[in-house]
N, C-alpha and C positions, 0 to 999 in steps of 0.2 A: 114553819111556824113563825108568824109575824109577832113582834114583841114591840112594846113601848120602850124599849130600852136605847139607849145610845150606842152601846157597843153590844153585838151578841157574843156569847161565850166562846172562848178561846183556850188554847192549850199552850203550854212551854214547858221547856226542860231546864232546870237549874244545872249549874256546871257540874256538881258533884253527886247529882242524883241520876239513879236509873229511871225513875218514873216521872211521866208528865204531871204536871200541875194544872188544874182546871181554874181559869179566871172568869168570873161572871158576875153579875150585878143582883143584889138583894135588896128589899126595900127597908130602909131604917124608919120604923115607926116613930120613935121618939125624935129623930131629926127631921122627919117627913121628907126624905129624899132617897134616891137610890145611891147604894154605895158599892164599892168593888170588894168581893169576896174572894178567896183563894182556897183552894183544897186540893190535896193530892187525889189522883185518880188511881194510884196503885197500877198502873198499867204502862207497859214499856211500847205498845203499839200506837202510833200517833193517832190513826184513824179510830181506833176504839176509845182512846182517850178523849177524842173530840166528842165522841157520841156521848160519853158518859158526862162531859161538861155540860151538853146540852140537857141531860136528863136533870143535873143540878139546876140548871136555868129554868127547867120547867116547874120543878118543885118550887123555886123561887116565885116564879110568877102566879102559880095557883094558890100560894100562900096568902095573898091578899093584894098586895102592891098598893098603889096609889088609892084605889076605891076603898081600901079597907075591908072589902068584903073576902072573908077567907071562904076560898071554894076547895080546902084541901080536907080530906077524909080519911081515915084509916085505910079503906081499900085503895085510895089513891097513893098513898104512901108505899104500901105493899107492892103495889103494881110498879112503881118507879124502882124500889129497891130490887125487885126480882128483874128488872130491865138492866139495871147496871150490873148485878151479878152475871147474868147472862153474857152481856158485852164483855165482862172481864173474864169470861170462861169458866165460872162456877157454876154449880147447880143450885 
């Protein structure tokens, strides 16, 4: 996936946490710039956590970004949530 972002999604683990955290960029419409966001993946496997981080990034890009054209729909959100749950090992 090609992104207009300076840094692609990444994961890291805090010292006292079992889970990896996703770090990705989101568009801040008020400030008119990309900003860094962090969210727990609730996943202990690094490769699965990275896939989840990329899904978070995909939602962020689909939500509009610089152009302001929201390309996000209910079906898109359901698809992404299902992908994240599948990657995390849930039904």
